[in-house]
Each structure stands twice: as C-alpha cells, then as structure tokens.
N, C-alpha and C positions, 0 to 999 in steps of 0.2 A: 504494500500499499504506499503510495506517495502522499505524505502528509499534506504537501502543498496543493494537491488536487482538491483538498477538502476545506482547509481553513479559510474562514471569512467569506466564502462564496455563498451566494444565495441558493444555488442549486437549480435554478430554473433552467429549462432546456433552451432558453433564449440567450444564454451565454453571459456570464457575469465576470468582470475583472475583479480580482481580489481586492485591489485598492478601493474599488467602488463600494465594497461592503464594510470597510472600516467604520465602525459605528460613530466614532468621534468626529469623523468627517461629515457625517450626516448626508451622504450622497450614495447610499447603498444601492439605489436602483439606477443610478446614472450609467449610461452605456449599454443598458439592456435593450434588446429588440423584442417588443411585446406583440402579441396578437391584438387585433382591434377589440375594443371593449365598449359596451353601451354606456352612454352618458348616465349620470346619477338618476335622473328622472325616469330613465327607460329600463331600469333593471327589472328583469322579469322574475316572477315567482319561480323558485327552484323546482326542478323536477323531483319527484319523490325519490328518496335515496333507496337504492337497491340493498337488500340485506345480503350478508355473506351466506353462501350456500356451501354446505360441507356434506360430502358423501360418506355415510357411515357404513362400515362393512364388518361383520362378525365372521371369524374364520374358525370352523370346526366341522367335523362330519355331521350330517343331519340325523341325529338320533337323540332321543330324550335323555338317555344316559349311555355311558359306554359299557355298562354291565352285560348287555345282551350280545356282545361280540365274542366270537369263539376264542380268539387269541388273548390270553391273559395279559400279554404285554402290549396289547394294541393301543392302550391309552396312556397318556401322560397329561394331566396330573393324577390320574387314578380312575378306575372304572366306576367309582361311586360319584364321580363329579357330574353334576346335572348341568350341562352346558346351556340347554334351552332355558332352564329356569334362571340361570345367571344372565343370559341375554335379556330376558324380560326385566330383570332387576336393573340392568345397565340402561336399557331403553327408557325405563321410567325416570331414572336419574338424569339421563341426557335430555329428556324433554323439559325438565326443570331448568337445566343449563341453557337450553335453547331459548326459553322464555326470558331468563335472566339477562342474557347477552343480546337478545333481539336478533337471533340468527335463524337460518333455516337448515335443519338437519334432515337429510334424506336417508331414511333407515328402512331396510327390508326386513320382513318378518323371518325370512329364511336366511340360513348362513351360506357361506361359500365353503363347500366341502369337497370339491373335485377340480381337476385340471380344467374341465369344460366350464365350470362355474367361474373360475378365475379368469379364463380367457374371455368369456362374455363380458365380465365386469370391466376388464381392461379396455375392451373396445368401447364400452359405454362411457368410461371416464375420458377416453381420448376424444369422443364425439361431443360430449356435453360440457367438458371443461369446467368442473365446479371450482369454487374458490379454494377449496382444500379437501383433504381426504383424511378420514379417521379409520384406521384399521385396529380392530380389537381381536386378539388371538387367544383362544382358549385351549388349543391343542398343539402339542409340540410338532407333529408332523405336517402342520399347515404352513410351515415356513416357506416351502417352494411356492405356494399360492400367494403368500404375502410378497415374496420376491418378484413374482410376475406382475402383480398389481403396482408395487412400488416402482418397478421399471417403467411401466406405462405412464405413471404420474410424472416421473422424472423427465421423460421424453417430451412431455407437454409443459414442463416447468410448473407443475402443480404441487404446492407444499403438502407434506404428509405428516400426520401424527400416527406413530406406530406403537401400539400398546400391547405388551404381552402380559396378560392378566394371570400369570402363573406364579405361585410362590417360589418355585424352583424351576429354572430352565437351564439345563446343563449346556456348557460350551461358550465359546467366545461370541460376543455381540458387537465387537469393535467396528465391524464394517457397516453397522446400522447407524453409527454415530457420525453421520456425514452431512454435508450441506444439503439443504432441502428436506431433511427429515428430523423431526423431534422424536427420538426413540425413548420409550418408557418401558422398563421392566420393573414392575412394582406391584405388590399384592393389593388389588382393589383400590388403587390410588385414583379416585375420581377427581381429586383436586388437581392432580397433574394433567389429566385429560381436559379438565375445564380450562386450565391455562393454555393448553395447546389450541383449543378452540378460540380462546380470547385473543391469541396472537393472530390467528387467521382473520378474526373480526376486526382487530385493530388495523391491519394492513388494508382491508377493504374500506374502512372508514377514513383512513388517511387519504385514500385515493378519491374520496368523494368530498373532502373537506375544502372549504373556501376560506382563505385567510386574507386579512386586509393589511396593507402596508401604507401607512399614513406618512406622506413625504411632501417635499416642496414641488412635486409635479403639478403642472397646470391642468392636465386632463387625466381622466382615469385610464389605466392600462391593465392588461392581464398577461400573466405568464403561467406556465405549468412546471412544477418541480418534477425533474425527470424520473426519479426512482419511485416515489410514492404516487405521483400523479396529482398532487395537491395543487389546486388553483390559487394563485396569488394575484390579488386585485389591488392596484395602487390607487390610493385616494388622496386628493390634494389636501394638505394641511389646512388650507383656507376654509374648506368645508367643515372640518372639525371645529375650527375657531368660530365659525358662524353659528354652529349648533351650540357651542359652549355659551356664547352670549345670550342665546334664547332660553336657556334653562332657568326656570323660575324656582326660587327657594320656597317651595310649598311643603305640604305634609310629607310627601315621599322623600324629598331631599332632607328635610329635618330628621326624618326617621333614619336615613343613612348616616347623618352626622352623629346622632345620639347613639346609634349602634356602636360606633367607634369610641366616642368619648365615654360612654357608659361602661365599656368593658376594659378601658385602659387603666394600667396601674398608675399612670401619671399623664397629664397633658402639659407638656413642657414648652412654654413660649409660643403657643399657638393662638392666633387671633381668630375671631369669628369670621373675618374676611377669608382667611386661609381655609378654614373648614368649609365655608360656603363654596369656595372655588374648587375644593376637592370633590364636593358633590356635583358641581356643574360639569367637571371633567368626566365623572363617572356616568352621568346620565346622557351626556353628549356621545360618549363612546357606545353606550348601550343602544342609543338611537341609530348610530351608524351600523352596528352589528345587525339590528333588526331590519333596517332599510335595505341593506345589502345581502340579507339572508346568509350572513357569514358565521363561521364557527370560532373565529379568534382573530387577534390583531396584533400588530406591532407598530411602533411609531418612532420617528426622529424626535425624541422627547427632551433632549438636553437644550439648555438655554431657552426655555419656553416660558420662563417666569411663572406666573400664577396658573398657567394652562398645563403645567406638568401633571401627568396622570398617575403618580406613584400610588396613591391610595386606591384608585380604581383598579390598577393592575393587580395589586394585592388581593382585592376583593374578587375580581373576575377569576383569577387562578384558584382561589379558595372554593369557587363555585364550579370548577373544572371547565372554565371557559379560557382557553390559552391566551395569555397576553405577555408580550416580550418587550423589553426595553431597547431603546437605541436602534430601532429598525433592524434588529438582528434576526433575520429569517431562519438561520440555522438554529438559534435558540428557540424560536417559535415552533419549528418542526419538532425539536426535541421535547418541548413542553407538551405539545399535542400528543405525541407518541407515548410519552411517559404517563400522561393522564389516562390514556386509553388502556395501557398495560397494567397500571397499578391502582387506578381509582383515586390517586392522590396528586396534588399539585407539586411541581418542582420549584426550587428557589434558584432563579438565574442570578449568577454572581460573578464578581471579579475575583481572580485568584491571588493569593499571597502565601508565603511560606515561612514557617517557624523552623529554622534550620537546626537549632540547638535541641529542641524537643522532638524534631522529626515529625512535625505536624503541618497541616494545611489549613489556611483560612479562606473562607468565602464571605464576601461582603457585598451588599447592594441595598437599594432603598425600596424594594417592592416585594419584600418577603410576605407570603401569605401567613396568616395566623392559623389557618386550618390545614396544617401539614399532614394530619392524619386522615384527611379526606373530609368532604362536606358534612358527614354525619358524625365525625370524631370530635373529641374535645379540642378546645382552642388553646394555643400557646399563650403565655403571658406576653404583654406588649405595652409599649408606651408610645404616645404621639409626640412628635417633636418637629422642629423646623428641618427642611431639607438641608443636608449637611454641607453643601458646597456653594451656596449662594446666600445673598442677604435679603432677598425679597420676601422671605417668610413663608414660602409655600410649604405644604403639609407632607410629612413623611411618617413612616412607621418603623419602630424598632422592635423586633421580635426576639424572644429569648427561648432558644432551643433547650430541650431536656437532656441533661448530661446522661451519657450512656446509651442513648437511642442509636440503633443502627441506622446508617444512611447509605445511599447509593448515588454516586455522581456519574452523570452521563452527558455525552455530547454527540450529536448526530452531524456527520460530515457529508453534505450532498456532493454531487459531482459525478464524474465518469465511473468512479469506483466507490459507491456509497459505503460508509463505515460508521461504526459506533466506537467511542471511547467509553469504557465502563470501569468504575472503581468502587470497591466496597470500603466502608469505614464506619466509624462511630463518633458520636458527639463527645467532645472533651469539655467545652465551655462556650457559653455565649458571652462576649465581651461588652463592656461599656465603651461608648464612643463619645468623646475621647476617653482614654488615651489611645485605644486600638487604632483609631483612624480608619481610613478606607471610607466605606459608605455606612448608612445608618445601622443596618443589622450586620453584626460580625459574629460568625460562628467558627470556632476552631474544631477541626476534626482530626482523628488519626486515621490514615489510610491503612487498612488492615490486610490488603492482598498485594502490597508492594513493600519492599524493604525500605525504600527511600521515598518520603513524601514528595520530593522534588521530581519524581517520575510522573506525578500528576501534571498533565499539560492541558492547554487550551484556554480560551477566554470565553466568558459567559457560559460556563458549564451549568448544568441543572442539578441541584442537589435534592433528592427525594428522601423523605424520612421513611426508612424501612429497609429490610434486607432483600433487595430486588436485583442484586448484581447478576446472579446466575440467570434470572428471568430475562433481563435485557440481552445477555449473551445468547440465550436460547433463541430469542427473536432473530438476532443476527445470523445464527446458524441456520434457522429455518428458511430465511430469505436470502441466504448466500451473500451476506454482507461481510466486509472486513471488520475485524476487531483489533484495536491497537493493543499490543502486548505490553510494551513499556515496563518490563520487569515483572509482569503478572505472575503470581504464585497462588494457585487456587484450583478448584475442581473443574472438570469438563463442563461446558465447552470453553475453550480459550476465547 
C-alpha cells in the first residue's frame, strides 16, 4: 500500500490533488471535476434506498437426523445431531437479525446436500448477484459444496460469510481466512454471524449515502467516492450562512441550549449570544440535511466566527448523523462507516504523542458526549469558549472514562482503499490548558503496537469500545488494505 495514495485525498472518482484536501487551506474541493448537479431548489426527493440482500445457505445432507444412516461414521458432529431442527432455530434467529438491521435474507427451507444442489446454487448466485452470501455448515463432509459455492461468489466478487457451526472440526482452516471471506468456526456464535451481516449491510448503505461538503463554491456540484460509491454534494457556504441568519430562537432552539447547559458540569465564559449562535448553526445544518435528503456533512469551518458548528457537530454525531470538521471527507467517510459498524459515534481529532509514557493524545472541539451510542449514558462535559479565537463562540469539553477500551480508525480513499486501525484504552482526559491542543484532550495507550508513535494520520476517528478486530474484518471482507505499522494482534492483520 502506498500511503501517499490515501492521505488527504477526498477519494472521489473525479480526481483530487492531495494539496487541495489540506483542511487548513480550506480548499479541499478545488481542482475536482464534478458531474453536473441540480440547483438547490431543484433537488428531487431521493429514490427509496434498496436494502442489502443476502443469500443464506445451510449445508448438510437432507435428513432429520443422521441416526438412520447405515455407516456409523457417516456423520460429524455425531449421529444424534438434528440438523433440520438446528436450521429452524438459526432461521428464527436470523429473521430477528434481518428485522434489526433492515436487510433482506433469502433463506431456503431445504439444505444443500449434494454436488448437484451446490452447482445449482452456484449458478443462481452468479445470475442474481446478491449483496452477500451466508453459508452455515452443519456437516463436516459438506466442505466441497461450500468450496464450490465460495468459488462462484469469489468469481463475481460477492462477499461471503462462512460459518461452521460445529464445536469441533478437525484440520486446518487457514485457506478460508482470505480476502473476500469472513470465516467463522465457533459453536452457535450468532453474534459473529450478525456482525458478518452488519458488514454487508454497512457496505450497501455506504454506497447509497449522500454527504454534503459545505465550501466556498459558488454553485452546487456532485462527485462519487470510488470505492464505497458515496455521493458527495458540494454546497456553497453562503447558503448555510443565509439559513443561519433565518433561524429564530424559539422553543426548539431554547430546548437545544438548555439540553447542553443543563447537563454541563460547568458553563465557563459562555455568553447567551454564543449559545444562541450554537443553536442557529445546529438548526441551519439540520435544514440543509433535510432539504438535500443527505445522510451527513462536513464544512470548511475554521475562521467562521460565530457561525462555527462545533456544538452541532457534537450533537449530530451523538445522534449517528456523521459530521466532520474542516471539510475532511476522509474523516467523514470514516465516521459514517464506523457508525454503521459499531452503532457509536467517533471522535475526529488531531494527533499528538507523549513520548516518555509511550502514549497518544487526541484533541479537537467537536467530541460527542454520547460515545457509547444514542441510547447509552452521557460522558461528563463542560461548555467553554472555542479554544483558539477570541470571538467567544461555543465549544464543548468532554471527559472520557479512564480504562475504557477504544479503537482508532482512518479510512484512506483512492486507487487502493485502506483502513488504519489501532486498539487502545483511555488513560486520562486532560484539562485544557495546560494540555493545549483543542478543547477535548484524551490520552490513550495504544495496546496493539509497541510504540505509540507508530500511530499515524491526521483527523483519525476514536471510537469508544473494543472494535479493532471488527474494522479489520471489514477490510478483509472487502479486500481493503490494512496498515501494519508494527501491529501485534490477532487475525486478521
């Protein structure tokens, strides 16, 4: 993987110069060649999003139990194993997962138990091209059938989840731990199967996402990110500014302000004007999202005075609506993907290193308080002035819980899409000053590298929870690169 293919590029297939994406320059979209886009007033209602379709296949000979077979060694895991009853149990559980994730699972009542069955199914998969494949194997001698079906899926670049639901299956399985396949051998591990389906669903949703990039552009433009197929629509900042001016501080805006001031440990140096403008930014952005039928947004937000959206970005992310600072599309893609895979928001941050304690710092001004997800508890926080200017705009300082596991991720778009993934744990949330940086400062220990300075990248996303292997599994399933950077941990790398 060539790191320079990924850093700071927007990843749109319209071609982005790295320099154009440097957030501090505020010209991330300059130099891009976009497709034509409708004017603001002409944005059509979006077509209904297609749900991810996964073909589910059970592999075992069609018999209620194996006990009626004449050969006493015919079956593994044992002749008393009732495969049909187990299939019914799994089907019931999978229907609940289907409902939970909003997917479509195509499940036959009968199993694949012969070469002919497997060949017919392989042809069906090649013809219908589902978004993914789930193979559930209950019989040791069904491996050749699984291999035939997996080969057909690989030829059509269809991701496959392969689950061997046997407590013991002798022999090496290394050849199944390959790109394009999430291989699971684990006794009745429905959680692992659900995550396999979640990954397929996340990829489908990324491809149907529409994200806004609010810049100095005079007219709206659109581009498509090459790997995920995410639509990026550029919106002139002037339009946001106009909507900002029109927001009235009524009951809804006052409720937004009270929600933050009422929960804060302290409100430090904030004026009523700053809080009102934080509310104006939030409702102006929500209007843009609604008007454009968009799923998330980013903005050239530095040096915007009282129009800075720090509080809104923290709020939106806490509601699992991705919002990224400084028009950083790579961070926005990472935020969107991470929210879909984990159900939690990430903290986009600037990096810093504590060389003597071998720790890593993340700091920024838009940390969500709901790092455990929308339905989880809220972290302690205080409200304070934005750290780097004197106009008095509102920011938030969030205090992470010591000892919590964390996962740091960065998606690199480009010709060879890749993920950087790091596991860690929270050491301390620092006061600012003296820690400096931006408003929220969290110190972490990187636990899957020997040297914290192996952590690279700008505007990485920090997710609260032990999700590192899950992100790497996504990269494995969709044949993405994963930066090693001294990685020491379990498969997949």
